[in-house]
MDTraj code that builds the backbone (N, CA, C; nanometers):
import mdtraj as md
import numpy as np

residues = "MET HIS PRO GLN GLY ASN TYR ALA GLY ALA TYR ALA ASN SER PRO PRO PRO ASN HIS ASN GLY ARG PHE PRO PRO ASN HIS ARG PRO VAL PRO THR SER ARG PRO PRO PRO THR PRO ALA PRO SER GLY SER GLN PRO ASP PRO SER LEU LEU PRO LEU PHE ARG ALA VAL ASP LYS ASP GLY SER GLY GLN LEU SER GLU LYS GLU LEU GLY ALA ALA LEU VAL ASN GLY ASP TRP SER SER PHE ASP PRO TYR THR VAL ARG LEU MET ILE ARG MET PHE ASP THR ASP ARG SER GLY THR ILE GLY PHE GLU GLU PHE CYS ASN LEU TRP SER PHE LEU ALA SER TRP ARG THR LEU PHE ASP ARG PHE ASP VAL ASP ARG SER GLY ASN ILE SER LEU ASP GLU PHE THR ALA ALA LEU THR ALA PHE GLY TYR ARG LEU GLY ASP ASP PHE VAL ARG PHE LEU PHE GLY VAL TYR ASP LYS GLU ARG LYS GLY HIS LEU SER PHE ASP LEU PHE VAL GLN SER CYS ILE SER LEU LYS ARG MET THR ASP VAL PHE LYS ARG TYR ASP ASP ASP ARG ASP GLY PHE ILE THR LEU SER PHE GLU ASP PHE LEU THR GLU ILE LEU ARG GLN ARG".split()
xyz = np.array([
    [0.1185, 0.4509, -5.7026],
    [-0.0466, 0.5229, -5.7282],
    [-0.1248, 0.4805, -5.7304],
    [-0.2579, 0.4932, -5.6639],
    [-0.3640, 0.4411, -5.6786],
    [-0.4495, 0.4037, -5.7879],
    [-0.4791, 0.2780, -5.8073],
    [-0.5239, 0.2859, -5.9419],
    [-0.6112, 0.3704, -5.9961],
    [-0.7274, 0.4343, -5.9629],
    [-0.8183, 0.5065, -5.9743],
    [-0.7584, 0.6843, -6.0098],
    [-0.6619, 0.6863, -5.9348],
    [-0.5530, 0.8192, -5.9919],
    [-0.4771, 0.7977, -6.1289],
    [-0.4216, 0.6937, -6.1838],
    [-0.3763, 0.6367, -6.2692],
    [-0.4496, 0.6445, -6.3990],
    [-0.5709, 0.5715, -6.3644],
    [-0.7067, 0.6115, -6.5012],
    [-0.7930, 0.6837, -6.4930],
    [-0.8342, 0.7307, -6.3978],
    [-0.9019, 0.8632, -6.4347],
    [-0.8360, 0.9922, -6.4706],
    [-0.7185, 1.0312, -6.4065],
    [-0.6505, 1.1309, -6.4718],
    [-0.5965, 1.0986, -6.5768],
    [-0.5793, 1.0062, -6.6429],
    [-0.4684, 0.9477, -6.7311],
    [-0.5145, 0.9726, -6.8669],
    [-0.6423, 0.9754, -6.8924],
    [-0.7487, 1.0576, -6.9909],
    [-0.8168, 1.1842, -6.9854],
    [-0.8084, 1.2447, -6.8751],
    [-0.8684, 1.4092, -6.8548],
    [-0.8493, 1.4767, -6.9693],
    [-0.7479, 1.4620, -7.0278],
    [-0.7245, 1.5452, -7.1163],
    [-0.6223, 1.4959, -7.2169],
    [-0.6783, 1.3709, -7.2691],
    [-0.6088, 1.2773, -7.3659],
    [-0.6062, 1.3295, -7.4904],
    [-0.4983, 1.3335, -7.6166],
    [-0.4964, 1.3931, -7.6906],
    [-0.5981, 1.3183, -7.7912],
    [-0.6481, 1.3637, -7.9773],
    [-0.7420, 1.3228, -8.0415],
    [-0.6253, 1.2173, -8.0919],
    [-0.7152, 1.1233, -8.1402],
    [-0.6043, 1.0131, -8.2671],
    [-0.5436, 1.0690, -8.3441],
    [-0.4997, 1.0573, -8.3201],
    [-0.4744, 1.0812, -8.4617],
    [-0.5428, 0.9902, -8.5409],
    [0.6732, 1.2579, -9.1846],
    [0.7731, 1.1285, -9.2120],
    [0.8735, 1.1938, -9.1434],
    [0.9552, 1.1506, -9.1170],
    [1.0420, 1.2104, -9.1885],
    [1.1001, 1.2190, -9.2769],
    [1.1222, 1.3159, -9.3399],
    [1.2121, 1.2680, -9.4878],
    [1.1914, 1.3419, -9.5530],
    [1.0788, 1.3774, -9.6015],
    [1.0875, 1.4807, -9.7354],
    [0.9873, 1.6164, -9.6952],
    [0.9770, 1.6012, -9.5937],
    [0.8253, 1.7210, -9.5619],
    [0.9330, 1.8749, -9.6054],
    [0.8869, 1.9159, -9.7181],
    [0.9545, 2.0592, -9.7361],
    [0.9472, 2.1704, -9.6106],
    [0.9951, 2.2642, -9.5845],
    [0.9468, 2.3508, -9.4942],
    [0.8140, 2.3986, -9.4782],
    [0.7838, 2.4564, -9.5872],
    [0.6321, 2.5253, -9.5985],
    [0.5076, 2.4214, -9.5466],
    [0.5599, 2.3006, -9.5455],
    [0.4411, 2.1622, -9.5181],
    [0.4041, 2.1864, -9.3677],
    [0.5294, 2.2527, -9.2831],
    [0.5352, 2.2409, -9.1370],
    [0.4359, 2.3254, -9.0967],
    [0.3415, 2.2784, -8.9468],
    [0.2554, 2.3678, -8.9156],
    [0.3242, 2.4214, -8.8067],
    [0.2179, 2.5293, -8.7574],
    [0.3052, 2.5729, -8.6440],
    [0.3137, 2.4943, -8.5109],
    [0.4548, 2.5242, -8.4272],
    [0.4392, 2.4162, -8.3147],
    [0.3589, 2.4364, -8.2458],
    [0.3073, 2.3172, -8.1902],
    [0.2127, 2.2852, -8.0649],
    [0.2750, 2.1866, -8.0143],
    [0.1855, 2.1998, -7.8741],
    [0.2257, 2.0415, -7.7764],
    [0.0582, 1.9498, -7.8037],
    [0.0083, 1.9909, -7.8694],
    [-0.1255, 1.8528, -7.9030],
    [-0.1267, 1.7884, -8.0133],
    [-0.1451, 1.6855, -7.9705],
    [-0.1421, 1.6058, -8.1213],
    [-0.2300, 1.6337, -8.2100],
    [-0.1773, 1.6341, -8.3829],
    [-0.3465, 1.6924, -8.4982],
    [-0.4567, 1.6210, -8.4667],
    [-0.5702, 1.6879, -8.4819],
    [-0.6945, 1.6638, -8.4643],
    [-0.7431, 1.4950, -8.5577],
    [-0.8317, 1.4324, -8.5001],
    [-0.8535, 1.3304, -8.5941],
    [-0.8842, 1.3426, -8.7102],
    [-0.8393, 1.2773, -8.8203],
    [-0.8708, 1.3191, -8.9367],
    [-0.9859, 1.2913, -8.9762],
    [-1.0076, 1.3946, -9.0656],
    [-1.1575, 1.3909, -9.1137],
    [-1.1214, 1.5212, -9.2549],
    [-1.2302, 1.4693, -9.3243],
    [-1.2244, 1.5224, -9.4642],
    [-1.2231, 1.6906, -9.4155],
    [-1.0951, 1.7325, -9.4910],
    [-1.0946, 1.8783, -9.4750],
    [-1.1602, 1.9685, -9.5647],
    [-1.2154, 1.9091, -9.6872],
    [-1.2533, 2.0091, -9.7978],
    [-1.1790, 2.0818, -9.8792],
    [-1.0647, 2.1500, -9.8234],
    [-0.9273, 2.1962, -9.8830],
    [-0.8857, 2.1524, -10.0277],
    [-0.8223, 2.1712, -10.1207],
    [-0.7959, 2.1536, -10.2198],
    [-0.6401, 2.0555, -10.2233],
    [-0.6147, 1.9265, -10.2562],
    [-0.5107, 1.8930, -10.2525],
    [-0.4027, 1.9753, -10.2717],
    [-0.2804, 1.9224, -10.2591],
    [-0.1874, 2.0109, -10.2364],
    [-0.0889, 1.9651, -10.3688],
    [-0.0754, 2.0294, -10.4693],
    [-0.0136, 1.9971, -10.6073],
    [0.1624, 1.9777, -10.5958],
    [0.1774, 2.0552, -10.5285],
    [0.3053, 1.9987, -10.4579],
    [0.4190, 1.8228, -10.4207],
    [0.2711, 1.8103, -10.4165],
    [0.2864, 1.6801, -10.3435],
    [0.2623, 1.5407, -10.4980],
    [0.2172, 1.5953, -10.5695],
    [0.1914, 1.5198, -10.7192],
    [0.3182, 1.4724, -10.7468],
    [0.4198, 1.5181, -10.7729],
    [0.5428, 1.4638, -10.8311],
    [0.5737, 1.3306, -10.7548],
    [0.5538, 1.3292, -10.6032],
    [0.6041, 1.2317, -10.5031],
    [0.5023, 1.0984, -10.5204],
    [0.3663, 1.1842, -10.5467],
    [0.2513, 1.0551, -10.5307],
    [0.2825, 0.9801, -10.6832],
    [0.3070, 1.0562, -10.7970],
    [0.3201, 0.9716, -10.9029],
    [0.4668, 0.8729, -10.9146],
    [0.5865, 0.9470, -10.8246],
    [0.6744, 0.8283, -10.8198],
    [0.6777, 0.7180, -10.7856],
    [0.5642, 0.7293, -10.6619],
    [0.5703, 0.5499, -10.6123],
    [0.4559, 0.5030, -10.6299],
    [0.3517, 0.5681, -10.7202],
    [0.2758, 0.5066, -10.7778],
    [0.2983, 0.4161, -10.9046],
    [0.3744, 0.2789, -10.8543],
    [0.4140, 0.2194, -10.9398],
    [0.3521, 0.1953, -11.0888],
    [0.2333, 0.1067, -11.0273],
    [0.1646, 0.0882, -11.1367],
    [0.0513, 0.1933, -11.1951],
    [0.0592, 0.2929, -11.1914],
    [-0.0189, 0.4067, -11.2760],
    [-0.1354, 0.4413, -11.1995],
    [-0.2058, 0.3633, -11.1282],
    [-0.3582, 0.3279, -11.0923],
    [-0.4568, 0.4490, -11.0546],
    [-0.2907, 0.5392, -10.9985],
    [-0.3999, 0.6575, -10.9050],
    [-0.4446, 0.6194, -10.8126],
    [-0.3997, 0.5379, -10.7217],
    [-0.4064, 0.4784, -10.5694],
    [-0.3003, 0.3909, -10.5249],
    [-0.2569, 0.4374, -10.4134],
    [-0.0944, 0.3638, -10.3558],
    [-0.1792, 0.2611, -10.2666],
    [-0.1043, 0.1447, -10.3022],
    [-0.1216, 0.0015, -10.2416],
    [-0.0422, 0.0779, -10.0818],
    [-0.0108, -0.0497, -9.9909],
    [0.0120, -0.0452, -9.8676],
    [0.1793, -0.0346, -9.9167],
    [0.2652, -0.1394, -10.0052],
    [0.3712, -0.1418, -10.0258],
    [0.4341, -0.0148, -10.1119],
    [0.3431, 0.0742, -10.1974],
    [0.3712, 0.1847, -10.2606],
    [0.3510, 0.3212, -10.1369],
    [0.2569, 0.2708, -10.0745],
    [0.2600, 0.3949, -9.9777],
    [0.3772, 0.3892, -9.8953],
    [0.4022, 0.2593, -9.8289],
    [0.5068, 0.2288, -9.7412],
    [0.6948, 0.2935, -9.8281],
    [0.6798, 0.2903, -9.9386],
    [0.8087, 0.3757, -9.9953],
    [0.8129, 0.4995, -9.9970],
    [0.7042, 0.5753, -10.0007],
    [0.6697, 0.7221, -9.9734],
    [0.7279, 0.7357, -9.8389],
    [0.7207, 0.7000, -9.6874],
    [0.7234, 0.7400, -9.5911],
    [0.8256, 0.6295, -9.5486],
    [0.9325, 0.7259, -9.4951],
    [1.0306, 0.7399, -9.4376],
    [1.0445, 0.8329, -9.3034],
    [1.1779, 0.7014, -9.2261],
    [1.1866, 0.8918, -9.1034],
    [1.3366, 0.9242, -9.1334],
    [1.3616, 0.9941, -9.0516],
    [1.4599, 1.1186, -9.0652],
    [1.6383, 1.0419, -9.1110],
    [1.6182, 0.9023, -9.0827],
    [1.7338, 0.8530, -9.1288],
    [1.7403, 0.7312, -9.2439],
    [1.6157, 0.7912, -9.3278],
    [1.5592, 0.7307, -9.4352],
    [1.5108, 0.5829, -9.3903],
    [1.5184, 0.5231, -9.3057],
    [1.4562, 0.4214, -9.2485],
    [1.3106, 0.3743, -9.3265],
    [1.2560, 0.2859, -9.3300],
    [1.1452, 0.2422, -9.3454],
    [1.0334, 0.2464, -9.2568],
    [0.8872, 0.3008, -9.2533],
    [0.8164, 0.2958, -9.1786],
    [0.8015, 0.1644, -9.1476],
    [0.7487, 0.0739, -9.0638],
    [0.7309, -0.0213, -8.9397],
    [0.5823, -0.0317, -9.0474],
    [0.5634, -0.1652, -9.0818],
    [0.4463, -0.1969, -9.1501],
    [0.3229, -0.1341, -9.1138],
    [0.3031, -0.1521, -8.9756],
    [0.1761, -0.1852, -8.8878],
    [0.1586, -0.0189, -8.8954],
    [0.3074, 0.0961, -8.9184],
    [0.2418, 0.1624, -8.9079],
    [0.1813, 0.2450, -9.0390],
    [0.2305, 0.1805, -9.1634],
    [0.1700, 0.2138, -9.2625],
    [0.0460, 0.1764, -9.2615],
    [-0.0228, 0.0539, -9.2584],
    [-0.1304, -0.0114, -9.2182],
    [-0.2587, 0.1031, -9.1169],
    [-0.1864, 0.1349, -9.0450],
    [-0.2613, 0.2169, -8.9823],
    [-0.2881, 0.3357, -9.0126],
    [-0.1773, 0.4159, -9.1132],
    [-0.2615, 0.5515, -9.1723],
    [-0.3050, 0.5154, -9.2737],
    [-0.2877, 0.3911, -9.3196],
    [-0.4351, 0.3597, -9.4485],
    [-0.5154, 0.3535, -9.4169],
    [-0.5752, 0.2783, -9.2806],
    [-0.6463, 0.2744, -9.2017],
    [-0.7624, 0.4002, -9.1804],
    [-0.6805, 0.4911, -9.1023],
    [-0.7363, 0.6296, -9.1171],
    [-0.7647, 0.6998, -9.1934],
    [-0.6921, 0.6899, -9.3107],
    [-0.7322, 0.7982, -9.4281],
    [-0.7897, 0.7314, -9.5365],
    [-0.7791, 0.6272, -9.5562],
    [-0.8962, 0.6169, -9.6946],
    [-1.0318, 0.6161, -9.6763],
    [-1.0514, 0.7025, -9.6676],
    [-1.2187, 0.7273, -9.6613],
    [-1.3308, 0.6623, -9.7631],
    [-1.2579, 0.5960, -9.8684],
    [-1.3435, 0.5597, -9.9308],
    [-1.3610, 0.4027, -9.9097],
    [-1.2661, 0.3340, -9.8094],
    [-1.2620, 0.2375, -9.7746],
    [-1.2101, 0.1360, -9.8987],
    [-1.1457, 0.1929, -9.9933],
    [-1.1068, 0.1186, -10.1018],
    [-0.9671, -0.0090, -10.0869],
    [-0.9241, 0.0342, -9.9677],
    [-0.8377, -0.0530, -9.9237],
    [-0.6514, 0.0311, -9.9655],
    [-0.6847, 0.1544, -10.0162],
    [-0.5311, 0.2040, -10.0971],
    [-0.6017, 0.3880, -10.0655],
    [-0.4683, 0.4304, -10.0788],
    [-0.4827, 0.5711, -10.1077],
    [-0.4779, 0.6683, -10.2099],
    [-0.5907, 0.7241, -10.2670],
    [-0.5738, 0.8241, -10.3513],
    [-0.4996, 0.9249, -10.3023],
    [-0.5100, 1.0411, -10.4104],
    [-0.4104, 1.1040, -10.4102],
    [-0.4530, 1.2393, -10.2630],
    [-0.6452, 1.2858, -10.2923],
    [-0.6655, 1.3682, -10.1555],
    [-0.5840, 1.2924, -10.0517],
    [-0.6943, 1.1787, -10.0257],
    [-0.6475, 1.1101, -9.9297],
    [-0.4749, 1.1137, -9.8561],
    [-0.3993, 1.1136, -9.9727],
    [-0.2133, 1.0933, -9.9767],
    [-0.1716, 1.2811, -9.8992],
    [-0.2727, 1.3800, -9.9655],
    [-0.2105, 1.5204, -9.9148],
    [-0.2667, 1.4644, -9.7443],
    [-0.3769, 1.4330, -9.7440],
    [-0.4211, 1.4595, -9.5347],
    [-0.3614, 1.3952, -9.4978],
    [-0.3033, 1.2762, -9.5746],
    [-0.2082, 1.2055, -9.4664],
    [-0.0921, 1.2535, -9.4475],
    [-0.0481, 1.2921, -9.5435],
    [0.0820, 1.3713, -9.5716],
    [0.1006, 1.4923, -9.4553],
    [-0.0015, 1.5887, -9.4516],
    [-0.0119, 1.6962, -9.3724],
    [-0.0519, 1.6460, -9.1901],
    [-0.0918, 1.5797, -9.1831],
    [-0.1238, 1.4877, -9.0646],
    [0.0026, 1.4615, -9.0005],
    [0.1191, 1.3802, -9.1065],
    [0.2436, 1.3381, -9.0622],
    [0.3357, 1.4769, -9.0411],
    [0.2981, 1.5456, -9.1102],
    [0.3762, 1.6465, -9.1049],
    [0.3632, 1.7122, -8.9360],
    [0.2445, 1.7127, -8.9062],
    [0.1948, 1.7737, -8.7971],
    [0.2974, 1.6980, -8.6764],
    [0.2909, 1.5957, -8.6887],
    [0.3541, 1.5016, -8.6013],
    [0.4869, 1.5064, -8.6227],
    [0.5537, 1.5267, -8.6739],
    [0.6881, 1.5579, -8.7083],
    [0.7534, 1.6338, -8.6709],
    [0.6240, 1.7531, -8.6439],
    [0.6616, 1.9031, -8.5356],
    [0.6841, 1.8577, -8.3787],
    [0.6088, 1.7713, -8.3808],
    [0.5676, 1.7309, -8.2089],
    [0.6898, 1.6419, -8.2238],
    [0.7515, 1.5367, -8.2892],
    [0.8439, 1.4593, -8.2915],
    [0.9702, 1.5414, -8.2366],
    [0.9785, 1.6330, -8.3241],
    [1.0929, 1.7341, -8.3051],
    [1.1294, 1.8343, -8.1917],
    [1.0117, 1.8569, -8.0973],
    [0.9912, 1.9386, -8.0085],
    [1.0194, 1.8454, -7.8878],
    [1.0273, 1.7109, -7.8703],
    [1.0233, 1.6240, -7.7897],
    [1.1488, 1.5676, -7.7801],
    [1.2216, 1.5629, -7.8803],
    [1.3232, 1.5380, -7.9369],
    [1.4340, 1.6259, -7.8924],
    [1.4567, 1.5983, -7.7713],
    [1.5377, 1.7500, -7.6983],
    [1.6604, 1.7158, -7.7361],
    [1.7652, 1.5910, -7.6904],
    [1.8707, 1.6043, -7.7702],
    [1.8725, 1.5946, -7.8908],
    [1.8109, 1.6080, -7.9808],
    [1.8499, 1.6081, -8.1578],
    [1.8873, 1.4507, -8.1695],
    [1.8567, 1.3820, -8.1240],
    [1.9079, 1.2685, -8.1608],
    [1.8392, 1.1913, -8.2626],
    [1.7398, 1.2152, -8.3111],
    [1.6581, 1.1540, -8.4205],
    [1.5265, 1.0980, -8.4327],
    [1.5687, 1.0345, -8.2705],
    [1.5054, 0.9363, -8.2005],
    [1.4097, 0.9729, -8.0380],
    [1.2906, 0.8999, -8.0114],
    [1.2739, 0.9500, -7.8435],
    [1.3177, 0.8571, -7.7668],
    [1.3612, 0.9222, -7.6442],
    [1.4010, 0.8171, -7.5668],
    [1.2976, 0.8224, -7.4526],
    [1.3476, 0.6980, -7.3509],
    [1.2058, 0.6632, -7.2289],
    [1.2001, 0.8384, -7.1835],
    [1.2981, 0.9247, -7.1261],
    [1.2353, 1.0251, -7.0777],
    [1.1607, 1.1084, -7.1665],
    [1.2259, 1.1052, -7.2735],
    [1.1333, 1.2338, -7.3928],
    [0.9618, 1.1632, -7.4261],
    [0.9734, 1.0643, -7.4059],
    [0.8821, 0.9740, -7.4552],
    [0.7251, 0.9358, -7.3367],
    [0.8287, 0.9966, -7.1852],
    [0.7287, 1.0163, -7.0881],
    [0.6620, 1.1851, -7.0664],
    [0.7835, 1.2652, -7.1397],
    [0.7543, 1.4165, -7.0942],
    [0.6162, 1.4447, -7.2441],
    [0.6969, 1.3786, -7.3284],
    [0.5646, 1.3871, -7.4543],
    [0.4422, 1.3270, -7.4025],
    [0.3500, 1.2209, -7.2843],
    [0.2710, 1.1815, -7.3102],
    [0.2086, 1.2654, -7.1628],
    [0.3358, 1.3205, -7.0827],
    [0.2227, 1.4470, -7.0199],
    [0.2303, 1.5321, -7.0397],
    [0.2874, 1.5997, -7.1359],
    [0.2236, 1.7114, -7.2108],
    [0.1530, 1.7054, -7.2846],
    [0.0322, 1.5805, -7.3346],
    [-0.0691, 1.5414, -7.4021],
    [-0.1714, 1.5414, -7.3115],
    [-0.1527, 1.5259, -7.1532],
    [-0.2326, 1.5472, -7.0838],
    [-0.2656, 1.4423, -7.0230],
    [-0.2310, 1.2962, -7.0496],
    [-0.1508, 1.1366, -6.9871],
    [-0.0889, 1.1538, -6.8264],
    [-0.1823, 1.0937, -6.7160],
    [-0.1039, 1.0523, -6.6079],
    [-0.0841, 0.9111, -6.5788],
    [0.0542, 0.8860, -6.6494],
    [0.0207, 0.7171, -6.6106],
    [0.1637, 0.6884, -6.5110],
    [0.1208, 0.6005, -6.4561],
    [0.2838, 0.5317, -6.3639],
    [0.4107, 0.5186, -6.4557],
    [0.5184, 0.5409, -6.3768],
    [0.6225, 0.5249, -6.4591],
    [0.6430, 0.3671, -6.5322],
    [0.5977, 0.2735, -6.4496],
    [0.5902, 0.1562, -6.4764],
    [0.4866, 0.1277, -6.6283],
    [0.4169, 0.1595, -6.5869],
    [0.3209, 0.1852, -6.7056],
    [0.3931, 0.2298, -6.8468],
    [0.4591, 0.3686, -6.7713],
    [0.4932, 0.4206, -6.9484],
    [0.6411, 0.3146, -6.9541],
    [0.6811, 0.2799, -6.8856],
    [0.8092, 0.1602, -6.9603],
    [0.8040, 0.0477, -6.9919],
    [0.6822, 0.0021, -7.0185],
    [0.5921, -0.1073, -7.0301],
    [0.5495, -0.0573, -7.1852],
    [0.4853, 0.0534, -7.1724],
    [0.4153, 0.0994, -7.2752],
    [0.5446, 0.0732, -7.4011],
    [0.6603, 0.1629, -7.3851],
    [0.7932, 0.2451, -7.4000],
    [0.8441, 0.0790, -7.4949],
    [0.8497, 0.0179, -7.4312],
    [0.9168, -0.0889, -7.4397],
    [0.7964, -0.2129, -7.5458],
    [0.6651, -0.2034, -7.5331],
    [0.5810, -0.2437, -7.6247],
    [0.6353, -0.1947, -7.7738],
    [0.6725, -0.0818, -7.8254],
    [0.6816, -0.0075, -7.9796],
    [0.8392, 0.0027, -7.9738],
    [0.9065, -0.0267, -7.8624],
    [1.0549, -0.0145, -7.8856],
    [1.0939, -0.1780, -7.9596],
    [1.0603, -0.2153, -8.0479],
    [1.0648, -0.3550, -8.0995],
    [1.1933, -0.3980, -8.1051],
    [1.2702, -0.3474, -8.1458],
    [1.4057, -0.4067, -8.1793],
    [1.4931, -0.3985, -8.0178],
    [1.4697, -0.3250, -7.9267],
    [1.5114, -0.2710, -7.8005],
    [1.6514, -0.2147, -7.8282],
    [1.5946, -0.1195, -7.9015],
    [1.7304, 0.0156, -7.9456],
    [1.7275, 0.0619, -7.7899],
    [1.6125, 0.1114, -7.7066],
    [1.6221, 0.2288, -7.6097],
    [1.5794, 0.3355, -7.6632],
    [1.5037, 0.3404, -7.7767],
    [1.4773, 0.4710, -7.8614],
    [1.3066, 0.4281, -7.9262],
    [1.3043, 0.5129, -7.9591],
    [1.1653, 0.5277, -8.0547],
    [1.2044, 0.5982, -8.2134],
    [1.1802, 0.5725, -8.3273],
    [1.1852, 0.6374, -8.4414],
    [1.0782, 0.6894, -8.4721],
    [1.0807, 0.7862, -8.5735],
    [0.9297, 0.8900, -8.5652],
    [0.7977, 0.7784, -8.5667],
    [0.8131, 0.6938, -8.6646],
    [0.7110, 0.6215, -8.7302],
    [0.6866, 0.5030, -8.5878],
    [0.7497, 0.4785, -8.5197],
    [0.6936, 0.4064, -8.3941],
    [0.6596, 0.5078, -8.3012],
    [0.6990, 0.6261, -8.2746],
    [0.6027, 0.7059, -8.1475],
    [0.4697, 0.7523, -8.1784],
    [0.4825, 0.7480, -8.3598],
    [0.3500, 0.8117, -8.4197],
    [0.2717, 0.6866, -8.3527],
    [0.2830, 0.5794, -8.3985],
    [0.1822, 0.4340, -8.3766],
    [0.2102, 0.4570, -8.2484],
    [0.2435, 0.4643, -8.1343],
    [0.2150, 0.4149, -8.0101],
    [0.1389, 0.5410, -7.9924],
    [0.1975, 0.6705, -7.9850],
    [0.0722, 0.7992, -7.9272],
    [-0.0948, 0.7048, -7.9681],
    [-0.0932, 0.7328, -8.1350],
    [-0.2188, 0.6745, -8.1827],
    [-0.2947, 0.5651, -8.1364],
    [-0.1952, 0.4282, -8.1121],
    [-0.2976, 0.3300, -8.0472],
    [-0.3352, 0.3960, -7.8971],
    [-0.2345, 0.4259, -7.8168],
    [-0.2599, 0.4747, -7.6882],
    [-0.4097, 0.5736, -7.6531],
    [-0.3758, 0.6577, -7.7833],
    [-0.5625, 0.7417, -7.8255],
    [-0.6719, 0.6174, -7.8057],
    [-0.6265, 0.5756, -7.9013],
    [-0.7800, 0.4539, -7.9160],
    [-0.7982, 0.3636, -7.8125],
    [-0.6937, 0.3381, -7.7287],
    [-0.7369, 0.2813, -7.6878],
    [-0.8105, 0.3728, -7.5439],
    [-0.7367, 0.4602, -7.5133],
    [-0.8228, 0.5439, -7.4128],
    [-0.9677, 0.5346, -7.4593],
    [-0.9766, 0.5734, -7.5773],
    [-1.1180, 0.6168, -7.5930],
    [-1.2193, 0.4897, -7.6512],
    [-1.1506, 0.3377, -7.6659],
    [-1.2324, 0.2697, -7.6012],
    [-1.2803, 0.2500, -7.4530],
    [-1.1902, 0.3070, -7.3714],
    [-1.1817, 0.2932, -7.1913],
    [-1.3292, 0.3914, -7.1933],
    [-1.2777, 0.5197, -7.2333],
    [-1.3952, 0.6043, -7.2032],
    [-1.5453, 0.5602, -7.2820],
    [-1.5110, 0.5092, -7.3302],
    [-1.6578, 0.4526, -7.3687],
    [-1.7649, 0.3990, -7.3118],
    [-1.6945, 0.2957, -7.1904],
    [-1.7552, 0.1621, -7.1494],
    [-1.7251, 0.3332, -6.9586],
    [-1.6356, 0.3681, -6.9509],
    [-1.6517, 0.4369, -6.8293],
    [-1.7403, 0.5872, -6.8279],
    [-1.8639, 0.5383, -6.7813],
    [-1.9805, 0.6076, -6.7910],
    [-1.9591, 0.7119, -6.6505],
    [-1.9250, 0.7211, -6.5654],
    [-1.9720, 0.7786, -6.4477],
    [-1.7780, 0.8485, -6.4508],
    [-1.7003, 0.8026, -6.4967],
    [-1.5700, 0.8875, -6.5086],
    [-1.4963, 0.8416, -6.4044],
    [-1.4946, 0.7844, -6.3463],
    [-1.4378, 0.7002, -6.2347],
    [-1.3025, 0.6239, -6.2200],
    [-1.2750, 0.5939, -6.3590],
    [-1.1660, 0.5739, -6.4041],
    [-1.1429, 0.3865, -6.3718],
    [-1.2418, 0.3572, -6.3548],
    [-1.3101, 0.2033, -6.3354],
    [-1.3921, 0.1549, -6.4575],
    [-1.3968, 0.0456, -6.5214],
    [-1.4849, -0.0465, -6.5913],
    [-1.5008, -0.1666, -6.5985],
    [-1.6645, -0.2316, -6.5764],
    [-1.6914, -0.3239, -6.5742],
    [-1.7219, -0.3605, -6.7296],
    [-1.6852, -0.4716, -6.8092],
    [-1.7684, -0.5230, -6.9460],
    [-1.7419, -0.6931, -6.9440],
    [-1.8291, -0.7280, -7.0056],
    [-1.8365, -0.8598, -7.0981],
    [-1.6816, -0.9331, -7.1332],
    [-1.7060, -1.0871, -7.1228],
    [-1.5917, -1.1195, -7.2306],
    [-1.5569, -1.0897, -7.3660],
    [-1.7301, -1.0882, -7.4389],
    [-1.7298, -1.1010, -7.5441],
    [-1.7378, -0.9456, -7.6086],
    [-1.7614, -0.8588, -7.4610],
    [-1.7367, -0.6881, -7.4909],
    [-1.5727, -0.6985, -7.5416],
    [-1.4747, -0.7293, -7.4172],
    [-1.3594, -0.7347, -7.4381],
    [-1.2962, -0.7324, -7.5724],
    [-1.2995, -0.8914, -7.5792],
    [-1.2921, -0.9539, -7.7088],
    [-1.2934, -0.8699, -7.8087],
    [-1.4293, -0.8070, -7.8275],
    [-1.4521, -0.7150, -7.9589],
    [-1.3702, -0.6232, -7.9628],
    [-1.3446, -0.5352, -7.8661],
    [-1.2490, -0.4198, -7.8379],
    [-1.1277, -0.4509, -7.8972],
    [-1.0361, -0.5458, -7.8393],
    [-0.9706, -0.6097, -7.8645],
    [-0.9250, -0.6459, -8.0268],
    [-1.0151, -0.7084, -8.0580],
    [-1.0100, -0.7309, -8.1994],
    [-1.0107, -0.6307, -8.2879],
    [-1.1197, -0.4873, -8.2359],
    [-1.1053, -0.3440, -8.3424],
    [-1.0240, -0.3036, -8.3328],
    [-0.9011, -0.3165, -8.2537],
    [-0.7643, -0.2633, -8.2692],
    [-0.6676, -0.3255, -8.3641],
    [-0.6840, -0.4463, -8.4092],
    [-0.6112, -0.4927, -8.5088],
    [-0.5876, -0.4168, -8.6371],
])
top = md.Topology()
chain = top.add_chain()
for i, resn in enumerate(residues, 1):
    res = top.add_residue(resn, chain, resSeq=i)
    for name in ("N", "CA", "C"):
        top.add_atom(name, md.element.get_by_symbol(name[0]), res)
traj = md.Trajectory(xyz[None], top)
C-alpha cells in the first residue's frame, strides 16, 4: 500500500484517547464500537458502591492510591495483575490534581473508563478466550477507524504482546489502543495539510518521543 494511503487514512476517524475483574453488571455501559472519550472532569458524583474496594486497597489509609495500591485493584479476567505501564498510564490520565496518586473521585472516573473499555474488549473477543488475538486486534483497529497495513498491525501487536503469547490481555489491549491514539494525535499536530506526511526537526522528534514516556 502506498505510504500516503496508509497514514492519511489511518487517522481520518481515529478514536479518542482515551479491568476485568470486578466490574459489577450495573457498571457496564451500553455497547459501542468507539473507545471512550478523553478523560475529563465529569462533574458527576463519585459512585459510593466503589468505596469499599477503594478503602480495601488504600492500605495506608491516606485517601490516595499509590501506583502499587492502584495496581492491586486492577486485574484482568484471569485475575492476573495489570502491566505496570498500564497502571502508570491510568494514573497519568486520571490524576487531575497532579499529586502522583489517585483519589476516590479520580478512581471512580478511572473505573468507569475501564468498564467502557471492557465492553469493547468483550465485543472484539469473538472466540471468548478472554484475550485478543491478532485477527481480533486487526478488527478492533479497523472498527476504530484506523487504516493500517498488515505488516504494521503485526508489528504493533508484537510490541504489546510482551511475553510472545500470541494474544493480548485486557490491560495490554487498552495500553496499545491508548498509545496508538496518543501517537496519532502527535502526528496530526504536525500534519497541517492532512496529506499523511510530516516534516519535523530532530529536537521536535525527541521531544515528542519523551512526552510519550
